[in-house]
C-alpha atoms as one frame of an Amber mdcrd trajectory, in Angstrom:
protein
-117.742   5.681 -11.345-114.685   6.021 -13.694-113.826   9.367 -12.103-113.779
   7.832  -8.632-111.405   5.032  -9.773-108.925   7.557 -11.142-108.430   9.313
  -7.762-106.101   6.653  -6.173-103.857   6.678  -9.260-103.449  10.452  -9.036
-102.616  10.162  -5.338 -99.902   7.610  -6.050 -98.360   9.925  -8.655 -98.270
  12.860  -6.226 -96.680  10.739  -3.492 -93.972   9.539  -5.907 -93.187  13.140
  -6.957 -92.819  14.219  -3.318 -90.521  11.288  -2.450 -88.277  11.902  -5.457
 -88.046  15.603  -4.559 -86.958  14.854  -0.995 -84.381  12.336  -2.190 -82.933
  14.900  -4.613 -82.474  17.449  -1.813 -80.533  14.936   0.277 -78.200  14.053
  -2.584 -77.527  17.700  -3.428 -76.530  18.491   0.169 -73.727  15.878   0.095
 -72.258  14.032   3.104 -72.568  15.586   6.504 -69.354  17.058   7.985 -68.098
  15.520  11.245 -68.761  17.321  14.501 -66.171  20.076  14.919 -65.386  20.150
  11.174 -62.575  18.568   9.144 -59.005  18.854  10.502 -57.662  19.609   7.006
 -58.866  20.762   3.611 -57.045  17.803   1.991 -57.439  14.045   2.198 -54.429
  11.893   2.938 -54.193  10.645  -0.655 -54.683  14.043  -2.320 -51.918  15.227
  -4.644 -49.606  17.938  -3.329 -50.918  21.271  -4.650 -54.503  20.049  -4.976
 -56.353  18.442  -7.873 -55.416  19.318 -11.414 -58.073  21.542 -12.964 -59.221
  21.138 -16.534 -58.745  24.242 -18.694 -62.486  24.716 -18.895 -62.788  24.890
 -15.098 -60.458  27.897 -14.740 -61.606  31.470 -14.377 -60.890  33.595 -17.451
 -57.358  35.090 -17.367 -55.946  32.609 -14.809 -53.200  30.059 -15.481 -53.311
  26.488 -14.172 -51.266  25.787 -11.042 -47.879  24.204 -11.865 -47.589  20.500
 -11.033 -45.757  19.587  -7.849 -41.994  18.966  -8.277 -41.527  15.343  -7.276
 -37.779  15.245  -8.079 -35.371  14.448  -5.265 -33.744  17.558  -3.854 -29.976
  17.606  -4.421 -27.423  18.149  -1.683 -25.687  21.498  -1.605 -21.968  20.803
  -1.024 -20.157  22.930   1.530 -18.109  25.795   0.116 -14.329  25.439  -0.049
 -13.709  28.260   2.446 -16.123  26.853   5.016 -14.753  23.342   4.577 -11.149
  24.436   5.071 -11.892  26.431   8.220 -13.676  23.464   9.785 -10.985  20.964
   8.827  -8.194  23.167  10.188  -9.897  23.177  13.560 -10.374  19.422  13.516
  -6.765  18.818  12.492  -5.506  21.017  15.310  -7.579  19.066  17.850  -6.773
  15.587  16.630  -3.234  15.564  15.290  -1.094  17.652  17.602   0.474  14.862
  19.669   3.639  15.096  17.584   3.904  18.852  18.065   3.237  18.684  21.796
   5.889  16.025  22.264   8.522  17.987  20.360   7.732  21.242  22.119   7.917
  19.572  25.528  11.367  18.215  24.724  12.719  21.422  23.206  11.416  23.554
  26.083  13.661  21.903  28.687  16.160  24.030  30.554  19.056  22.123  29.047
  18.981  20.602  25.563  21.709  17.949  25.425  22.296  14.935  23.198  19.819
  12.845  25.177  17.094  15.378  24.355  18.000  15.299  20.672  17.839  11.496
  20.716  14.354  11.698  22.217  13.320  14.238  19.584  14.455  11.879  16.835
  12.628   8.968  18.452   9.431  11.048  18.638   9.700  11.852  14.948  10.239
   8.205  14.018   7.218   7.137  16.062   5.185   9.717  14.162   6.004   7.927
  10.869   8.178  10.778   9.639  10.715   8.299   8.294  14.398   7.834   9.062
  15.840  10.261   6.499  13.412  13.059   7.297  13.823  12.603  11.062  17.600
  12.772  10.819  17.417  15.810   8.549  15.099  17.695  10.905  17.140  16.946
  14.051  20.426  17.944  12.431  18.953  21.199  11.135  17.544  22.107  14.551
  20.771  21.193  16.350  22.758  23.376  13.997  20.410  26.357  14.354  20.167
  26.121  18.152  23.965  25.997  18.394  24.564  28.862  15.956  21.893  31.136
  17.405  22.735  30.164  20.979  19.140  30.264  22.194  17.105  28.187  24.604
  14.005  30.405  24.533  11.009  28.050  24.028   9.195  30.528  21.766  12.253
  30.912  19.562  12.822  27.157  19.436   9.176  26.644  18.502   9.544  29.149
  15.655  12.629  27.291  14.381  10.815  23.961  14.655   7.922  25.345  12.627
  10.246  26.620   9.891  12.048  23.284   9.631   8.792  21.290   9.540   7.395
  23.525   6.806  10.573  22.891   4.785  10.081  19.137   5.172   6.415  19.277
   4.122   7.660  21.356   1.154   5.280  24.176   0.242   6.955  24.502  -3.179
   5.255  21.345  -4.504   2.418  21.911  -6.957  -0.722  20.693  -5.168  -3.282
  21.959  -7.659  -5.633  19.455  -9.302  -5.644  19.190 -13.106  -9.424  19.412
 -13.473  -9.783  21.996 -16.238 -11.499  21.077 -19.482  -9.226  21.126 -22.544
 -11.271  22.332 -25.524 -13.763  19.586 -26.422 -12.200  17.067 -24.037 -12.868
  16.874 -20.269 -10.134  16.503 -17.694  -9.722  12.817 -16.799  -8.892  11.779
 -13.231  -7.990   8.168 -12.428  -8.349   7.218  -8.748  -6.392   4.182  -7.518
  -5.704   2.434  -4.214  -6.330  -0.817  -2.371  -9.743  -1.786  -1.062 -10.597
  -0.417   2.358  -8.745   2.907   2.165 -11.873   4.894   1.263 -11.205   5.109
  -2.482 -14.798   5.078  -3.754 -15.871   7.396  -0.945 -13.053   9.769  -1.883
 -14.280   9.862  -5.496 -17.751  10.772  -4.232 -16.435  13.448  -1.888 -14.194
  14.938  -4.573 -17.211  15.089  -6.888 -18.907  17.248  -4.249 -15.856  19.537
  -4.088 -15.904  19.989  -7.870 -19.671  20.550  -7.980 -19.233  23.271  -5.352
 -16.803  24.873  -7.819 -19.524  24.797 -10.529 -17.906  22.060 -12.589 -19.878
  19.483 -14.587 -18.698  16.086 -13.400 -19.212  12.534 -14.660 -18.221   9.415
 -12.687 -17.029   6.094 -14.086 -17.567   2.934 -11.997 -14.638   0.832 -13.249
 -14.355  -1.164 -10.013 -16.375  -4.020 -11.501 -14.996  -6.705  -9.172 -16.636
  -5.365  -6.016 -20.386  -5.819  -6.257 -21.380  -2.774  -4.215 -18.844  -0.339
  -5.681 -20.988   0.850  -8.611 -24.057   1.262  -6.393 -22.034   3.181  -3.832
 -20.568   5.484  -6.460 -23.965   6.055  -8.106 -25.431   7.030  -4.733 -22.676
   9.578  -4.121 -23.181  11.054  -7.574 -26.975  11.183  -7.361 -26.804  13.251
  -4.177 -25.245  16.141  -6.094 -26.752  15.512  -9.516 -23.695  13.833 -11.054
 -24.286  10.935 -13.512 -22.416   7.631 -13.234 -21.418   5.360 -16.123 -21.514
   1.720 -15.051 -21.902  -1.760 -16.499 -24.931  -3.936 -15.838 -22.755  -7.026
 -16.237 -21.032  -8.217 -13.063 -17.278  -8.556 -13.563 -17.280  -6.519 -16.776
 -13.960  -5.382 -18.230 -12.884  -2.356 -16.126 -10.959  -0.840 -19.029 -14.085
  -0.930 -21.186 -16.142   0.849 -18.519 -13.409   3.458 -18.067 -13.267   4.069
 -21.828 -17.073   4.359 -22.073 -16.999   6.877 -19.220 -14.568   9.148 -21.026
 -16.523   8.889 -24.299 -19.725   9.770 -22.419 -17.937  12.706 -20.796 -16.911
  14.013 -24.217 -20.436  13.590 -25.616 -22.052  15.270 -22.587 -19.464  18.076
 -22.560 -18.473  17.370 -18.963 -15.654  19.335 -17.356 -14.232  16.394 -15.408
 -14.499  12.597 -15.680 -13.418  10.717 -12.544 -12.841   6.976 -12.790 -12.977
   4.718  -9.735 -10.797   1.618 -10.192 -10.531  -1.805  -8.570  -8.373  -2.127
  -5.480  -7.590  -5.685  -4.656  -4.337  -6.371  -2.780  -1.466  -4.341  -4.148
   0.852  -7.361  -4.278  -1.333  -9.053  -6.908   0.282  -8.641 -10.314  -3.157
  -8.900 -11.952  -4.321  -5.669 -10.371  -1.279  -3.737 -11.528  -1.644  -5.160
 -15.034  -5.310  -4.128 -15.013  -4.451  -0.560 -14.009  -1.910  -0.363 -16.799
  -4.520  -1.610 -19.267  -7.101   0.946 -18.061  -4.591   3.722 -18.587  -3.711
   2.548 -22.103  -7.352   2.096 -23.174  -8.566   5.397 -21.715  -5.784   7.303
 -23.453  -7.211   6.193 -26.812 -10.007   8.670 -26.096  -8.315  11.303 -23.911
  -5.160  12.035 -21.959  -5.280  11.181 -18.249  -4.597  14.424 -16.393  -4.439
  13.142 -12.804  -3.736   9.800 -11.163  -4.678  10.143  -7.504  -3.476   7.448
  -5.102  -5.662   7.082  -2.007  -3.788   6.039   1.145  -5.176   5.331   4.609
  -3.044   7.542   6.874  -3.422   5.110   9.793  -1.577   2.294   7.982   1.862
   3.900   8.391   4.648   2.026   6.657   2.177  -0.359   4.994   0.773   2.677
   3.224   4.282   3.493   2.056   4.604   0.040   0.510   1.293   0.464  -1.303
   2.391   3.841  -2.631   5.604   2.460  -4.114   3.856  -0.463  -5.842   1.118
   1.702  -7.367   3.594   4.317  -8.535   5.394   1.607 -10.505   2.162   0.572
 -12.278   0.818   4.040 -13.102   2.282   7.523 -13.019   0.857   8.780  -9.735
   0.503  12.578  -9.759  -0.965  13.160  -6.306  -1.717  11.546  -2.956  -5.010
  11.623  -1.076  -4.558  10.858   2.627  -7.749   9.647   4.282  -8.463   9.144
   7.981  -5.884  11.735   9.006  -7.500  12.019  12.426  -6.449  11.228  15.983
  -5.393   7.663  15.130  -3.065   8.753  12.323   0.481  10.038  12.671   1.118
  13.290  10.863   4.632  12.327   9.806   3.261  10.086   7.049   2.725  13.238
   4.964   6.460  13.955   4.897   7.511  10.329   4.500   5.304   9.568   1.524
   6.244  12.776  -0.301   9.975  12.199   0.175   9.667   8.574  -0.913   7.694
   9.179  -4.125   8.469  12.797  -4.929   4.711  13.226  -5.318   2.715  15.829
  -3.353  -0.124  15.171  -0.962  -2.957  17.068  -2.650  -6.017  16.220  -0.570
  -6.692  15.124   2.995  -9.734  13.578   4.610 -10.342  14.071   8.314 -13.683
  12.385   8.931 -16.650  10.406   7.668 -18.829  13.383   6.675 -19.589  14.024
   2.982 -17.651  17.317   3.031 -14.675  16.108   5.105 -12.223  16.363   2.212
 -10.114  19.416   1.463  -6.934  20.557  -0.309  -3.753  19.983   1.659  -2.088
  23.200   2.825   1.461  22.647   4.165   1.660  25.662   6.489  -1.818  25.110
   7.900  -0.915  21.478   8.516   2.264  22.369  10.415   0.476  25.075  12.416
  -2.156  22.508  13.395   0.572  20.121  14.583   2.190  22.785  16.736  -0.980
  24.516  17.960
């Protein structure tokens, strides 16, 4: 009787073993793949490069896969040669109205005083300035009379020679951006708001990076809220650090000084300092620039003071240049927006007025649209 009662219990045990076995097989097989298979071997949230394997999971003799590089890729600035070739072409297309007008006048069958008056008027309208316009016309008149020629090609050659003289290729247009022992070169960039000053600092940083220089930027324009952010963005694109203050309206001279000290500590080649640019007729701005210069020079000598001028502003730009040159010793001019709306004569006028060379020109909004100024290339572009 006891043996008979034990049979159902044994049956229940066998059934339980079978059920557990079947369940184990299902779990070992894993989830069923969708019809047609998976479109990818990776889920959307998988890490790039696959999961990280523990050392114990690797086959003997194999190294773990390197982690994915999540750093932002830096821009590669355009080379100087490529940049210059492209800018020459753009200058020739956009700024040759002056040259065309002069050549049309000087190619007439008869060049009398009326023609010379028109030539002088054309030069004045091109912002060449009164003194330079008079000088060029008198030189051409004298040469045409002495050489007794009315051949358009010959006149064009004479015009080119006289324009090159006015632009003055003898001026030193090199940038003082070479490190001096333990101290970096210091470049102070000045100009009124709206001329492209901060953008110019960023573009010049790209030029220097392309020349394999270590650059550090100083955001000393503490009165314009977006200036430091804008400068930091330019620097980050080419891996250049920016020294800035977290306090709105901080002392610009203090930020400039900290930038130079950081440049010395980090062994930078060049420190470029962006300054405030409120209206040039405000005495406070000029006093502030003078203070920045004095404070910075407690740490290092300022090698360059670059004045940024909007080439489309004409005589207003000339006024700005004179005021800034009285506040700080300007060593070079950067002409921005020297495109179809600008008048090429401003190059001559501003150099003759200040005795300071145009060192850089900007011809567009692109990050690499800044290049050294070459007098002969500029004149050739005008007359092309």
